N, C-alpha and C positions, 0 to 999 in steps of 0.2 A: 504493500500500500504506500509506503514512504517513497518508493521509486516512482510510482504513478504520480504522486503529488509533485515530485521533483520535475517530472516531464511537463506537467501542467504549468509549473512555475517558470520553467525555461521558455516554453511557448509564449506565455503571457508577457514576460519581460521582453522577449524579442519583438513581439507585435507592438508593445507599448513604446519601445525605443524608436520604432519607425514612425509612430504617431507624434512623438515629441520633436520631430524634425520640422519645426514651423519657421516660416519666414515672415518677418515683420517688415512692412513697408511703411516708411515714414511719409505721412501725407504732405503734399506740397501746399504751402501757404505763404503768402507774402509776409516778410518779417514784421512789417508794421501791424498786421492782424495778430500775429503771435504775441507781440509785445503788449498790444492793447488788451488781450484777454488770454493769457497763457493757460489758465485753468480750463477754459473751453477748448483750446487747442489740444490739451492733454486728454480731455474727455473724448473728443472726436477721434483722437488716435487710438485710445483704448477700445472704444466702440468699434472702430473699423477693424482692428486686429482681432477682436473677439468674434465678430461676425464672419470674418474671412476664415477663421480656424474652428468655427463651431462644429463642422462635421468631424474633425479630429477629436474634439472634446466629447462628443456623443459616442463615437466609436470607442474611445478610451473607457468611458463609463460602462458601455456594453461589455467590453472585454473584462472589466473588473467584476461585473455581475456574473458573467459566465465562469470566470475563474473561481469565484466564491462558491458557486453551485457545484463545481467539479471537485472541490476540496472539502466537502462536508463529511 
C-alpha cells in the first residue's frame, strides 16, 4: 500500500510542477497613469494574471482532490 501511495504522490507532484509553470505578463500602461493610481494598476495586474492562469488553478485543485481520494 505504501508503494501505491508513493506512485500517486510522484504522479501528483509531476503534474503539479507542470501547472506551476505560469507566465506573468506585465500590463502596458503609461507611466503617468501608474503614478496617478499605483494601487489600481497593481489590482489590474493581479486580476489579469489570475484570470489568465485560472485554468491552471482549477486543474491544480482537481489534481489535489483526486490525489486525496486515491490516498484514503
